[in-house]
Every structure is written in C-alpha cells, then in structure tokens.
Backbone bond lengths (Angstrom), bond angles and torsions (degrees), N, CA, C in turn:
res aa  C-N    CA-C-N  psi(-1)  N-CA   C-N-CA  omega(-1)  CA-C   N-CA-C  phi
1 M - - - 1.451 - - 1.578 104.53 -
2 T 1.435 112.07 132.21 1.420 115.61 -179.95 1.452 115.33 -72.86
3 Q 1.324 121.02 158.41 1.335 122.14 -179.74 1.474 117.53 -61.14
4 P 1.342 119.44 -42.31 1.460 121.35 173.92 1.565 113.05 -52.54
5 Y 1.354 117.47 -34.81 1.401 119.04 -176.24 1.566 110.71 -79.30
6 R 1.375 113.42 -32.65 1.538 115.73 170.60 1.502 109.76 -54.89
7 T 1.306 116.89 -45.22 1.440 123.41 176.25 1.480 111.90 -57.44
8 F 1.328 115.92 -45.43 1.470 127.97 179.94 1.564 106.79 -55.64
9 L 1.225 119.34 -45.81 1.374 126.00 -179.74 1.490 115.67 -68.69
10 R 1.258 116.13 -48.74 1.421 122.71 176.87 1.509 112.96 -57.45
11 S 1.282 113.62 -33.00 1.557 119.72 -174.84 1.552 112.06 -85.08
12 L 1.338 116.48 -9.96 1.429 122.40 -172.73 1.512 112.24 -64.23
13 V 1.370 122.78 124.27 1.378 127.37 -172.26 1.554 110.47 -119.68
14 L 1.272 118.89 41.22 1.380 125.13 -171.23 1.572 109.25 -58.38
15 P 1.388 120.24 -35.09 1.433 117.08 -172.23 1.537 117.23 -58.10
16 R 1.441 115.23 -21.24 1.445 114.70 -177.58 1.601 110.36 -63.86
17 I 1.263 114.84 -27.03 1.571 119.19 -174.82 1.421 113.15 -116.07
18 I 1.311 118.69 -18.00 1.529 120.98 -174.85 1.436 105.30 -81.95
19 G 1.391 121.72 -39.58 1.439 119.93 -172.52 1.472 118.01 83.24
20 S 1.336 113.97 -168.89 1.518 115.27 -178.00 1.542 110.61 -75.15
21 V 1.349 115.16 161.73 1.443 121.26 -174.79 1.515 103.78 -117.51
22 L 1.378 117.58 108.00 1.379 123.70 177.89 1.512 109.11 -125.82
23 L 1.306 113.88 -174.07 1.532 121.90 -171.44 1.520 104.45 -75.44
24 L 1.299 118.97 132.18 1.498 124.92 177.59 1.548 109.60 -58.21
25 G 1.271 116.50 141.02 1.417 119.72 168.20 1.485 115.52 -86.86
26 V 1.310 118.60 158.38 1.432 120.82 173.00 1.493 112.62 -58.70
27 G 1.372 119.56 135.83 1.359 121.24 179.82 1.585 113.81 86.96
28 M 1.359 116.24 -4.00 1.441 119.58 -179.77 1.470 109.54 -114.37
29 G 1.290 122.47 -12.39 1.454 128.02 -179.15 1.487 106.24 148.95
30 M 1.268 119.28 134.85 1.460 122.31 -177.64 1.456 112.22 -128.48
31 G 1.405 117.77 116.70 1.377 125.78 171.93 1.510 112.47 -84.14
32 L 1.265 111.84 121.30 1.605 118.68 -172.36 1.447 108.35 -91.68
33 G 1.301 123.06 -10.90 1.508 121.87 -179.05 1.475 113.54 80.99
34 I 1.272 118.15 156.23 1.416 121.39 174.18 1.514 109.48 -143.10
35 G 1.304 117.82 163.71 1.409 120.01 175.27 1.565 112.58 115.49
36 S 1.265 114.85 -150.90 1.460 128.41 -172.36 1.546 110.67 -84.39
37 A 1.382 113.85 -174.93 1.440 119.90 175.17 1.560 113.89 -62.83
38 E 1.340 114.12 -24.96 1.423 119.38 177.31 1.539 109.87 -62.72
39 A 1.348 113.94 135.13 1.469 115.83 -179.27 1.481 110.89 -67.53
40 Q 1.376 114.04 138.56 1.466 119.82 -176.46 1.524 105.51 -127.26
41 E 1.364 111.88 161.73 1.485 118.85 -179.51 1.547 109.03 -65.61
42 P 1.270 118.06 129.67 1.504 117.81 174.47 1.615 112.51 -61.11
43 I 1.218 112.27 148.63 1.499 118.23 178.59 1.496 107.64 -72.91
44 K 1.359 112.69 130.36 1.486 123.95 174.07 1.530 107.33 -125.19
45 H 1.275 119.02 139.94 1.504 123.28 175.29 1.461 111.02 -132.97
46 S 1.344 114.86 142.40 1.490 118.51 160.64 1.558 106.11 -101.94
47 Y 1.367 115.53 148.06 1.451 115.60 -173.58 1.438 110.55 -158.64
48 L 1.318 119.20 155.66 1.420 130.07 173.92 1.505 106.11 -92.19
49 V 1.326 117.09 132.59 1.484 118.40 178.04 1.526 107.15 -123.48
50 M 1.276 116.51 142.12 1.432 124.97 -175.94 1.554 107.30 -133.60
51 G 1.390 115.53 130.20 1.456 118.03 -176.39 1.457 106.64 161.99
52 A 1.288 117.56 -138.17 1.482 121.76 175.66 1.485 109.27 -54.92
53 K 1.276 118.35 -38.49 1.475 122.69 171.96 1.514 112.41 -116.17
54 T 1.377 117.22 153.80 1.450 120.24 175.02 1.520 106.64 -119.33
55 A 1.270 119.60 121.67 1.524 120.34 -174.87 1.407 110.61 -161.36
56 I 1.333 119.91 157.94 1.425 126.34 168.63 1.524 104.22 -113.37
57 L 1.407 112.28 123.76 1.487 120.70 -178.71 1.436 110.25 -102.70
58 G 1.346 120.72 131.29 1.412 122.44 175.70 1.511 115.32 -76.27
59 E 1.247 121.62 173.65 1.401 126.92 -179.89 1.568 113.62 -66.51
60 D 1.326 113.66 -22.51 1.483 119.91 172.51 1.568 115.99 -86.20
61 G 1.365 111.79 -1.64 1.449 117.96 177.62 1.435 114.38 92.70
62 S 1.396 119.98 2.07 1.352 119.17 -177.28 1.512 110.03 -90.01
63 A 1.337 117.69 154.25 1.423 123.24 177.14 1.512 110.46 -84.00
64 T 1.394 116.75 107.61 1.453 116.65 -177.91 1.584 112.68 -91.85
65 W 1.303 115.56 -6.68 1.448 123.70 174.82 1.447 114.80 -160.71
66 E 1.349 119.37 133.75 1.505 118.93 177.00 1.567 104.15 -134.31
67 Y 1.335 108.62 156.96 1.493 120.46 -178.24 1.520 107.48 -145.97
68 S 1.336 114.49 -172.97 1.504 123.36 179.62 1.423 111.55 -60.27
69 G 1.362 119.13 137.01 1.484 122.37 -178.26 1.543 110.98 -81.73
70 G 1.200 120.04 178.39 1.474 126.40 179.62 1.499 110.21 83.84
71 S 1.325 122.40 20.42 1.441 125.23 177.31 1.595 108.72 -72.85
72 R 1.294 115.10 157.68 1.473 120.00 177.75 1.512 117.17 -122.84
73 D 1.319 114.45 -34.58 1.532 119.32 178.56 1.495 107.90 -156.92
74 G 1.354 112.67 164.54 1.446 114.16 -179.98 1.508 112.54 160.41
75 F 1.341 119.29 173.40 1.408 123.72 -174.86 1.538 107.57 -140.28
76 V 1.375 118.39 147.99 1.422 120.30 155.30 1.578 108.92 -76.51
77 L 1.334 114.30 129.22 1.495 118.31 -168.90 1.510 106.21 -91.10
78 P 1.347 118.24 167.07 1.478 120.64 173.23 1.544 116.03 -57.30
79 N 1.290 117.37 -30.36 1.427 120.45 -179.72 1.511 112.61 -85.75
80 G 1.350 120.27 8.91 1.470 122.64 176.30 1.580 113.46 87.09
81 N 1.338 116.85 -9.32 1.492 118.55 176.58 1.565 104.12 -79.30
82 V 1.325 110.48 165.99 1.440 119.79 -179.57 1.541 108.33 -116.15
83 L 1.284 118.29 128.34 1.482 124.27 173.61 1.457 109.63 -100.35
84 L 1.439 114.70 126.77 1.505 118.42 -171.08 1.547 105.12 -131.96
85 A 1.328 112.95 145.95 1.517 122.91 167.84 1.539 109.04 -109.41
86 F 1.391 114.09 125.89 1.392 123.29 168.81 1.544 109.72 -106.35
87 S 1.228 116.78 178.81 1.503 114.75 -179.50 1.479 112.49 -73.24
88 D 1.289 117.12 -16.19 1.484 118.52 -175.34 1.495 113.79 -127.10
89 R 1.339 116.70 5.59 1.560 120.57 -176.18 1.438 112.11 -169.62
90 V 1.285 116.01 160.22 1.538 122.09 170.73 1.519 106.99 -121.87
91 E 1.347 118.41 136.07 1.390 121.93 -178.06 1.483 114.67 -132.71
92 E 1.272 120.29 140.37 1.425 122.18 164.96 1.514 107.96 -104.67
93 V 1.418 110.35 128.66 1.481 116.61 -167.86 1.542 107.29 -125.56
94 T 1.254 117.67 134.12 1.491 120.89 176.46 1.555 114.43 -78.93
95 P 1.315 118.63 160.86 1.513 114.29 178.70 1.514 117.73 -51.39
96 D 1.383 114.18 -27.32 1.477 115.20 177.75 1.481 109.91 -98.28
97 K 1.300 119.31 25.53 1.539 130.15 165.80 1.549 108.35 66.50
98 Q 1.261 115.22 38.48 1.514 118.54 168.74 1.530 107.99 -94.55
99 I 1.363 117.04 133.38 1.451 121.93 -177.71 1.606 103.47 -88.71
100 V 1.368 110.54 125.97 1.466 113.75 -177.88 1.567 107.80 -120.06
101 F 1.288 119.19 -5.77 1.479 121.49 176.89 1.549 103.48 -146.88
102 R 1.278 114.83 142.35 1.489 116.17 172.22 1.583 108.73 -152.95
103 Y 1.275 114.32 138.53 1.477 121.06 173.76 1.594 105.45 -130.63
104 R 1.297 115.59 131.64 1.465 118.85 -177.56 1.508 108.44 -110.02
105 L 1.331 111.40 146.39 1.476 119.70 178.73 1.577 110.43 -53.29
106 S 1.312 112.73 137.57 1.531 114.01 178.34 1.514 109.34 -74.19
107 P 1.321 119.47 145.70 1.495 125.22 179.30 1.480 114.53 -49.44
108 E 1.297 119.87 -29.87 1.482 127.01 -169.96 1.612 107.20 -77.29
109 N 1.218 117.60 -22.44 1.497 121.94 -176.17 1.496 113.92 -112.19
110 K 1.331 117.30 175.15 1.523 119.94 -168.76 1.495 110.90 -116.50
111 E 1.293 122.49 -31.85 1.477 124.26 -176.65 1.490 112.66 -146.64
112 I 1.336 112.46 163.41 1.515 122.20 172.77 1.449 108.73 -116.39
113 G 1.216 120.95 143.29 1.508 124.96 -172.87 1.482 116.00 -131.09
114 T 1.306 120.38 -6.48 1.502 121.27 -173.53 1.527 108.50 -145.94
115 A 1.365 114.85 145.59 1.461 121.00 166.83 1.495 110.24 -144.37
116 E 1.240 122.95 112.72 1.478 122.61 175.97 1.549 110.52 -142.28
117 R 1.324 115.02 128.36 1.526 118.76 177.64 1.482 108.58 -79.70
118 L 1.335 117.23 130.73 1.468 124.48 -177.70 1.517 109.93 -94.43
119 Y 1.335 113.44 167.63 1.512 118.61 177.50 1.534 114.73 -63.60
120 N 1.401 110.56 -28.95 1.537 112.25 -179.81 1.487 113.70 -81.92
121 G 1.340 116.21 4.73 1.480 119.30 179.27 1.466 113.26 94.68
122 N 1.289 120.56 -16.30 1.507 124.65 175.16 1.444 109.03 -72.10
123 T 1.412 110.69 164.99 1.509 119.60 177.76 1.493 107.25 -117.87
124 L 1.348 111.97 130.24 1.458 119.48 -176.70 1.633 106.10 -85.99
125 V 1.284 118.86 125.87 1.452 124.03 -178.01 1.567 108.02 -131.10
126 T 1.283 118.60 143.08 1.459 120.39 167.51 1.563 109.15 -117.43
127 E 1.331 114.40 136.14 1.440 119.62 175.72 1.561 107.25 -113.13
128 L 1.284 110.74 142.91 1.534 121.50 -177.50 1.515 107.99 -115.39
129 G 1.374 118.12 143.16 1.382 120.78 -179.54 1.568 111.35 148.11
130 P 1.381 112.11 -155.70 1.477 113.79 179.41 1.533 114.15 -64.92
131 K 1.322 118.50 -25.19 1.473 121.97 171.41 1.534 113.00 -119.28
132 P 1.286 118.29 69.31 1.432 118.73 178.50 1.530 115.85 -53.85
133 R 1.243 118.43 129.02 1.469 118.82 -174.85 1.543 111.89 -155.65
134 L 1.314 112.40 152.91 1.548 118.88 171.26 1.482 106.10 -107.47
135 L 1.441 109.22 137.19 1.472 116.98 -174.62 1.506 107.02 -127.05
136 E 1.372 114.23 148.38 1.436 122.16 159.97 1.588 105.64 -106.73
137 V 1.305 114.38 122.08 1.431 120.79 179.58 1.546 113.43 -106.92
138 D 1.257 118.56 129.79 1.521 119.53 -173.52 1.530 109.85 -76.96
139 T 1.334 119.19 -179.90 1.433 127.03 -176.57 1.521 110.53 -63.70
140 Q 1.289 119.48 -23.30 1.541 122.69 179.75 1.531 110.34 -90.82
141 G 1.321 118.39 0.93 1.439 118.83 -179.61 1.575 113.96 84.27
142 S 1.335 115.19 13.61 1.493 117.88 176.82 1.550 111.07 -99.27
143 I 1.309 116.26 144.77 1.344 121.23 -179.17 1.563 112.24 -71.15
144 A 1.345 116.82 124.89 1.422 120.06 -176.88 1.510 112.17 -106.87
145 T 1.391 113.03 -28.26 1.501 118.39 174.27 1.587 110.55 -141.64
146 Q 1.284 112.83 137.77 1.524 117.72 -179.36 1.485 104.28 -133.37
147 I 1.336 111.88 130.09 1.522 121.67 177.98 1.515 108.85 -127.70
148 P 1.337 120.46 119.58 1.529 119.32 174.09 1.518 107.45 -66.46
149 L 1.310 114.26 141.68 1.488 121.70 175.15 1.542 112.77 -104.40
150 E 1.328 113.02 159.30 1.481 120.87 -173.52 1.553 108.84 -120.02
151 P 1.351 116.30 72.03 1.463 117.88 -176.45 1.520 116.56 -78.35
152 E 1.345 115.73 -13.29 1.529 120.36 -179.37 1.481 113.11 65.68
153 T 1.254 120.53 30.02 1.518 125.56 177.70 1.631 108.36 -161.83
154 D 1.285 109.87 146.36 1.426 117.99 172.23 1.489 112.17 -90.64
155 N 1.388 120.41 -6.20 1.351 125.26 179.77 1.534 108.76 -73.43
156 A 1.335 118.31 96.93 1.381 123.08 -171.14 1.558 114.01 -52.75
157 H 1.288 115.35 -48.11 1.570 120.52 178.43 1.385 116.12 -56.06
158 M 1.342 118.06 -26.15 1.456 124.54 -174.23 1.581 111.33 -108.53
159 Q 1.235 116.58 14.84 1.406 116.29 -175.56 1.594 111.57 -77.40
160 T 1.300 116.31 -53.44 1.431 119.24 -179.05 1.482 113.24 -154.79
161 R 1.371 117.07 167.47 1.401 117.84 175.32 1.596 110.53 -134.31
162 M 1.384 114.68 -109.59 1.440 116.46 -166.61 1.630 114.39 -82.40
163 A 1.214 110.51 88.62 1.544 117.63 -177.79 1.527 103.63 -79.02
164 R 1.379 119.98 144.64 1.432 126.79 178.96 1.505 108.97 -138.09
165 Q 1.366 118.98 147.13 1.408 120.14 171.83 1.590 108.38 -89.90
166 L 1.332 109.72 139.52 1.468 118.61 179.05 1.517 110.02 -87.76
167 R 1.345 118.91 169.91 1.431 122.56 175.74 1.547 113.18 -63.45
168 S 1.316 114.67 -26.56 1.454 116.90 -179.86 1.475 113.54 -72.98
169 G 1.386 113.84 -14.43 1.521 118.55 -175.36 1.514 108.57 101.18
170 N 1.346 116.06 -14.01 1.547 115.27 175.61 1.567 108.29 -72.07
171 Y 1.284 113.84 175.74 1.487 122.04 175.71 1.503 114.03 -122.24
172 L 1.316 120.66 133.33 1.399 124.82 174.16 1.494 110.63 -99.61
173 V 1.370 114.31 127.87 1.425 118.10 -167.52 1.552 108.91 -134.74
174 P 1.276 119.54 116.47 1.559 123.38 172.04 1.490 111.36 -75.64
175 H 1.297 119.45 129.73 1.440 126.99 175.40 1.625 105.70 -119.18
176 L 1.348 111.14 110.89 1.527 113.85 -167.18 1.492 112.17 -69.07
177 L 1.333 120.41 -51.06 1.559 120.28 178.30 1.458 117.37 -76.07
178 A 1.296 114.02 -11.25 1.527 115.85 170.82 1.449 113.48 -88.32
179 F 1.430 115.78 -0.80 1.456 117.50 -178.69 1.516 111.07 47.88
180 A 1.328 117.87 49.07 1.475 121.27 -172.77 1.534 108.79 -157.68
181 I 1.380 109.95 143.97 1.365 122.06 171.70 1.539 105.31 -112.21
182 K 1.412 116.02 113.29 1.388 118.77 -175.86 1.417 113.76 -106.77
183 E 1.346 121.39 139.59 1.495 125.46 176.38 1.532 106.18 -102.77
184 Y 1.400 110.69 124.51 1.514 119.39 -176.36 1.511 105.99 -110.47
185 T 1.353 116.95 142.82 1.468 119.64 168.38 1.491 109.00 -83.76
186 P 1.384 121.22 168.86 1.445 121.08 177.47 1.416 112.31 -64.75
187 E 1.350 121.55 -14.44 1.453 121.91 175.37 1.578 110.80 -86.67
188 G 1.358 116.49 -10.34 1.455 116.73 172.53 1.508 110.65 104.07
189 R 1.402 119.59 6.36 1.433 120.41 175.20 1.415 113.87 -81.92
190 V 1.296 118.61 140.04 1.485 123.37 176.31 1.590 106.92 -87.68
191 V 1.362 114.67 115.84 1.435 120.77 -173.08 1.551 113.89 -110.12
192 G 1.219 115.92 -3.79 1.456 122.95 178.08 1.505 109.73 -171.45
193 T 1.471 108.45 148.15 1.475 118.76 -178.02 1.509 108.30 -138.27
194 L 1.276 117.74 131.69 1.515 122.04 168.40 1.523 104.04 -107.62
195 R 1.364 112.69 135.19 1.557 117.20 -179.54 1.590 106.18 -98.49
196 T 1.246 114.39 150.44 1.477 121.23 179.56 1.589 109.39 -120.97
197 D 1.393 117.19 1.63 1.354 120.72 176.93 1.579 112.27 -99.86
198 L 1.317 114.43 31.88 1.497 122.50 177.45 1.477 112.78 -56.91
199 E 1.296 116.91 140.11 1.468 121.79 172.44 1.594 112.23 -53.54
200 S 1.369 112.15 -39.27 1.515 116.27 179.65 1.461 115.21 -65.29
201 L 1.366 115.69 -14.40 1.504 122.20 175.50 1.426 113.89 -102.88
202 G 1.435 116.63 -1.97 1.479 117.50 177.74 1.495 112.22 108.26
203 G 1.414 119.11 5.51 1.361 125.66 176.52 1.539 113.38 61.83
204 R 1.237 119.33 -162.86 1.535 122.75 -179.47 1.477 115.68 -64.48
205 P 1.339 118.62 -34.05 1.436 117.88 176.59 1.604 113.37 -58.47
206 A 1.343 121.18 -23.06 1.389 123.02 -178.21 1.535 109.08 -78.33
207 E 1.290 118.78 -10.59 1.459 120.61 175.29 1.553 112.84 58.23
208 N 1.283 118.29 44.36 1.449 125.28 -178.24 1.545 107.34 -83.66
209 W 1.404 113.87 77.62 1.485 119.85 -176.85 1.513 104.42 -84.49
210 P 1.336 116.86 127.46 1.506 120.86 -179.81 1.511 107.47 -78.29
211 F 1.351 116.24 132.17 1.442 123.86 -178.04 1.510 113.96 -118.06
212 T 1.306 118.05 -48.37 1.513 122.74 176.89 1.571 102.92 -124.94
213 A 1.261 110.70 135.77 1.567 123.47 175.26 1.407 110.78 -128.04
214 I 1.382 114.33 121.81 1.450 120.89 -171.27 1.567 104.87 -118.20
215 R 1.305 120.24 115.31 1.432 122.76 176.81 1.548 108.27 -87.47
216 L 1.319 114.29 121.47 1.527 121.20 -173.83 1.611 104.68 -92.92
217 D 1.379 111.76 164.20 1.441 114.94 178.43 1.467 119.88 -59.93
218 N 1.356 119.28 -23.99 1.425 125.83 178.74 1.569 112.75 -83.95
219 G 1.354 116.91 -1.79 1.442 123.58 174.97 1.595 110.52 95.25
220 H 1.436 114.12 -4.59 1.446 114.81 172.25 1.440 113.82 -70.76
221 T 1.279 119.82 169.39 1.530 123.82 177.18 1.469 112.73 -135.99
222 V 1.256 119.11 121.39 1.493 126.95 175.48 1.500 105.07 -84.59
223 V 1.354 114.69 131.82 1.441 121.09 179.75 1.502 113.81 -130.63
224 S 1.289 121.28 132.06 1.486 122.98 177.61 1.632 100.90 -96.59
225 L 1.342 115.26 127.65 1.405 123.25 -177.14 1.580 105.71 -109.82
226 T 1.390 113.03 91.17 1.431 117.90 -164.16 1.486 115.54 -56.21
227 H 1.348 117.81 -59.65 1.455 116.20 -169.08 1.559 111.62 -82.18
228 G 1.323 112.42 -12.31 1.531 121.28 172.24 1.429 114.76 -82.10
229 N 1.313 115.81 -8.39 1.569 121.02 178.13 1.504 110.65 52.56
230 K 1.220 114.05 55.04 1.589 125.11 176.97 1.466 113.14 -148.42
231 V 1.390 112.45 156.14 1.500 118.19 171.49 1.532 103.50 -131.62
232 V 1.290 116.85 132.29 1.457 123.65 -178.64 1.526 113.21 -126.43
233 E 1.306 113.56 156.36 1.455 118.03 166.90 1.546 108.51 -119.02
234 M 1.256 117.21 130.73 1.544 122.32 -178.89 1.542 109.34 -114.17
235 D 1.320 112.61 145.84 1.443 120.00 176.31 1.513 107.61 -80.34
236 T 1.333 116.40 -175.01 1.462 120.48 -175.40 1.525 113.37 -67.61
237 K 1.413 111.60 -20.69 1.514 117.50 178.87 1.558 113.01 -86.69
238 G 1.344 115.50 -6.16 1.436 120.78 -178.97 1.575 109.09 86.96
239 E 1.224 119.47 21.50 1.494 120.02 173.29 1.467 110.77 -101.58
240 V 1.379 111.66 141.98 1.456 120.80 -168.07 1.587 106.07 -76.14
241 V 1.214 116.33 124.57 1.484 119.25 176.86 1.566 115.82 -115.56
242 W 1.350 113.34 -9.13 1.435 120.20 170.03 1.490 108.42 -154.81
243 K 1.396 117.61 143.71 1.389 124.96 -173.29 1.515 110.63 -151.97
244 V 1.321 115.45 136.42 1.480 120.90 171.76 1.591 109.44 -129.94
245 T 1.231 115.58 124.91 1.426 122.13 -173.93 1.535 115.10 -110.72
246 N 1.268 124.91 175.29 1.375 126.21 177.61 1.610 113.11 -62.85
247 E 1.323 110.46 -27.72 1.485 114.21 179.10 1.532 111.75 -71.86
248 D 1.291 113.73 -29.57 1.502 122.48 175.28 1.554 112.74 -67.31
249 V 1.283 117.29 -28.68 1.488 117.62 -170.97 1.624 109.52 -116.86
250 G 1.259 116.03 13.94 1.432 121.24 176.45 1.511 110.60 66.68
251 G 1.293 117.78 39.70 1.476 122.05 171.52 1.539 111.37 76.79
252 L 1.353 120.21 18.51 1.445 121.15 -177.02 1.597 108.51 -81.61
253 F 1.326 121.66 -14.83 1.443 118.61 176.24 1.591 108.36 -79.79
254 K 1.313 113.48 125.66 1.403 121.30 176.14 1.513 107.70 -135.30
255 D 1.288 115.27 89.00 1.488 124.19 -171.00 1.478 113.57 52.85
256 P 1.425 115.25 68.47 1.452 120.19 179.41 1.531 109.69 -67.42
257 C 1.333 113.82 116.19 1.469 120.98 176.65 1.466 112.47 -99.67
258 G 1.366 116.77 -69.49 1.437 118.60 177.77 1.559 120.08 -73.67
259 A 1.234 118.82 148.50 1.435 123.72 176.36 1.501 109.44 -148.77
260 Q 1.306 117.48 152.91 1.424 125.38 175.43 1.513 113.37 -146.88
261 R 1.413 123.98 127.45 1.294 128.20 174.16 1.479 106.32 -89.02
262 L 1.308 113.59 124.16 1.496 121.57 -179.91 1.536 113.71 -79.83
263 A 1.316 119.06 164.49 1.573 116.51 173.33 1.474 111.88 -63.50
264 N 1.325 122.82 -26.83 1.398 122.29 -175.29 1.567 108.98 -83.26
265 G 1.288 120.38 -0.12 1.420 121.41 176.20 1.547 114.85 96.27
266 N 1.309 115.49 -9.17 1.497 121.43 174.67 1.540 109.55 -75.38
267 T 1.285 112.94 157.50 1.495 120.12 176.60 1.440 114.08 -120.76
268 V 1.286 116.35 130.38 1.479 123.55 178.43 1.464 110.36 -100.51
269 V 1.288 119.43 136.16 1.507 123.19 -174.20 1.513 108.28 -134.47
270 G 1.390 115.95 132.00 1.436 120.14 177.99 1.527 108.84 -112.29
271 S 1.328 114.52 144.65 1.440 120.81 -179.44 1.494 114.40 -112.71
272 H 1.429 115.87 107.96 1.401 119.22 -176.13 1.517 114.17 -65.22
273 G 1.349 116.65 -24.10 1.458 116.87 174.52 1.496 121.01 -84.61
274 A 1.400 113.96 2.98 1.460 118.91 176.77 1.546 111.78 -88.91
275 N 1.258 116.60 90.24 1.444 122.20 -173.20 1.595 110.21 -84.94
276 T 1.271 112.76 -17.80 1.528 118.16 172.96 1.481 108.30 -139.36
277 G 1.304 120.48 161.67 1.435 120.63 176.02 1.504 114.71 79.07
278 I 1.269 116.79 -158.39 1.477 121.49 -178.50 1.601 111.16 -71.71
279 S 1.340 116.21 122.33 1.477 119.94 -177.40 1.585 111.13 -116.97
280 M 1.346 113.69 -10.69 1.541 115.99 177.06 1.533 106.34 -137.18
281 V 1.426 108.67 141.92 1.398 114.14 174.40 1.556 108.56 -137.18
282 E 1.353 117.11 149.40 1.482 124.66 172.74 1.443 108.96 -110.40
283 L 1.417 117.65 131.29 1.439 121.44 -174.06 1.523 108.50 -126.70
284 T 1.304 118.75 142.06 1.433 124.22 172.25 1.538 106.23 -78.76
285 R 1.447 111.05 176.76 1.474 114.02 173.34 1.476 115.58 -64.04
286 E 1.371 116.71 -17.73 1.478 118.65 -177.27 1.486 106.49 -97.37
287 N 1.387 117.81 13.97 1.534 119.15 177.49 1.512 114.93 69.63
288 K 1.271 116.34 22.69 1.495 124.03 176.72 1.572 106.11 -85.06
289 I 1.273 118.71 129.75 1.501 123.48 174.39 1.454 106.36 -80.41
290 V 1.342 115.89 123.03 1.555 123.48 178.75 1.443 112.45 -115.41
291 W 1.369 122.09 -10.63 1.414 120.41 -178.48 1.534 105.11 -157.98
292 T 1.300 119.09 143.76 1.463 117.46 168.71 1.558 108.13 -140.56
293 S 1.255 118.59 165.45 1.490 128.63 173.41 1.503 112.83 -132.82
294 D 1.350 113.82 125.82 1.416 120.31 171.45 1.525 110.11 -121.39
295 H 1.371 114.88 29.94 1.425 117.95 -178.89 1.564 110.08 -65.56
296 P 1.369 115.06 137.48 1.430 118.91 -177.73 1.580 113.03 -57.66
297 L 1.297 119.70 -32.25 1.468 122.31 178.86 1.531 111.49 -72.82
298 A 1.340 117.98 -17.27 1.445 121.46 -178.77 1.524 107.63 -98.75
299 A 1.325 122.85 3.10 1.469 121.80 175.06 1.535 111.43 -62.83
300 G 1.295 116.42 137.20 1.526 118.04 179.46 1.553 110.94 68.55
301 V 1.324 122.33 26.59 1.351 126.58 -179.85 1.441 114.96 -57.38
302 H 1.370 117.67 122.68 1.518 125.36 -179.04 1.507 111.22 -82.89
303 H 1.369 110.40 -47.56 1.455 120.41 -179.67 1.538 105.13 -155.29
304 F 1.366 118.53 173.45 1.405 124.44 -175.49 1.525 108.25 -162.79
305 Q 1.315 114.59 167.86 1.490 119.69 167.65 1.555 110.20 -140.79
306 I 1.264 115.08 115.24 1.432 119.16 174.63 1.600 109.22 -66.12
307 L 1.278 120.15 125.78 1.440 123.58 -173.01 1.511 110.54 -103.66
308 T 1.348 121.10 -49.32 1.346 125.42 -178.19 1.556 111.79 -133.79
309 T 1.355 116.89 157.52 1.398 123.17 173.67 1.547 105.77 -134.87
310 N 1.335 116.55 118.60 1.413 123.90 179.71 1.583 112.25 48.92
311 G 1.280 113.48 39.21 1.469 117.08 173.93 1.525 114.45 95.83
312 K 1.333 113.97 -5.87 1.494 116.79 -176.57 1.513 107.98 -112.63
313 R 1.344 115.04 137.20 1.483 119.87 176.92 1.501 110.15 -66.51
314 E 1.361 115.15 145.56 1.405 117.81 169.26 1.480 111.68 -63.52
315 P 1.378 121.24 125.56 1.453 123.66 -174.05 1.553 105.91 -78.92
316 S 1.343 110.39 156.32 1.491 123.15 171.36 1.555 110.89 66.76
317 R 1.264 116.02 177.24 1.533 121.53 -176.47 1.452 106.28 -65.02
318 P 1.395 118.41 137.85 1.438 121.11 -177.77 1.535 108.94 -61.98
319 M 1.334 117.04 134.99 1.430 118.65 179.14 1.550 107.39 -100.32
320 R 1.358 111.64 86.84 1.405 115.82 -175.62 1.536 110.39 -154.31
C-alpha cells in the first residue's frame, strides 16, 4: 500500500455519516454467512447507494444520510463529504448537505457519466454528447485536462460510463456500444482495449455492454456487462478467467451496472433494473451468494460504494 493511501485511510471520517453499526434487519440486507459448519457472524455492510435514491445505509439498515435522487456515480471522500455525479452536474456535498464543489455540464454536451476525486485534487468527469470527452476539473471548477473519447457511437447515453484513473496516470473507460474498455493516456492515445463481444460470452447478440471496469492490482480487470446480465474478470490479454451469469444467481441480475471488488476477494454487484426485491448481491470466487440487499433506498441502484463490513472499513482505495 502506498504512503498516500495510508494517509487517505487515516483521514477517513466515515462515522460522521455512516452512524452506528448494528445487526441488519430483514428486508434491509441479509448476510448469509460464509465458512464451515461452525456458526459465523452474518455479513453486514454499510454503503453509499446512487440511483433513483442517494443515501448512505448503516449496517443496521437505517438511512444515516440522504440526498437528491438521480445520482449516477460518486464516492464518500476521506474528509467525510460525498462526491456525486448527476446527469447535468457533479457536486461535493458535506454531511449537512452544503455544496462545496460543483461542476456543471457544458452546453455542447448532453450528459455526465463519471465523478472520481483524484490524488492531485482534481475531479475526473466524463461528458457524453456531440463532443464526448474525459475531463480533469480543478478545485475551482475549471477544466485542467481534456481528452476526446472514442465511443464509436453518436448515441450520447450509450457512449461511456464509469471512467477511472489508473495508478499509471492513464484512464480506463468503458464504451457500451463499442463493446470495449479502452485505456487512454493523458495525451489521449488509446494504448489498450479489452473486448466484451467475445464469442465465449455470446458475441454481440448477447449485448454485453461494459459499464463498470475495475483494474485490479494483478493487472486483471473486473467488468460488469449490464445488458448481458454478467460480471467477468479478464486477464491482461482480455481472456475471461472468472464469470458469473444470471444462471449462477437465480435470475437476480437485472441490468447490473455497478460492481465493487472487496478486499476479501468477493464481488458486490448492483442491478439498476431491480426496482423491487433484491438489487445487490455479494458473491465469492465460487459464485456463492453471501450477502444481499433489498433495501427500498437501494432499488434501481446505479452504482454504490461498500464502506464497512461488520464494523470495519473497507481497506485501501475502493475498487469500483
């Protein structure tokens, strides 16, 4: 773990808005437990949900913080504020709902798809529309970096979703209708592409549109394939080394958009199309479901961030 991230962890002040950590209630999130015949503590999470509703849910299922709905992406920041992307703006909001940073969509484009706070203090934003682009916005709301994107479609809503900066300084960007996750340099060159229209995944008829792409420490990439109702892990050559499909989860995937790889190796997946019932599931490497959430505030979840597990913060930078 790098020194900057140790500082990140030490400064994390989640308790101000997460609240107490108690046993989950039925209907708010169910930890199924893992391990041997010996009874083990059920899994309980607190988490930020973004989608139809924007909220932080405690491990007891209570909403410890709520904000405007319609959010798409975001993070709980080390200072306890929440960074959120909406279709027309990005906001950093304090626990008492004061806006301390805002970036508005430029008039020449149609939507915003990403919000991530970078180590240099800038905020990563993607704009979709006639001029699809990736931006770094400084603390004053001015554009510091601008990179044209290559989504291979004029359909603004389907151009791109959860872009992330890599440790190398490059950017990982999923392009839905291109069936591709492209890696861009800060100069705008595409230096790598992972394909999601592989024959082994059903080709283009399977509509495996990449939505969230997570680069792991070993160089592999976890990808949620929203309309294809799958989540896969690809190696550096783009070959699938792990896969979970709707058949594996009993049909619980309904347009899985958000995904997060936890420090314990499990993967949490959120279904944007699940407007009722279970909308989030946690899976082991063996595709065993060990936790679910059917919390009403998580219905239609677009993305999320797992914050704590059984009272312990998720270590290291969130892989989501």
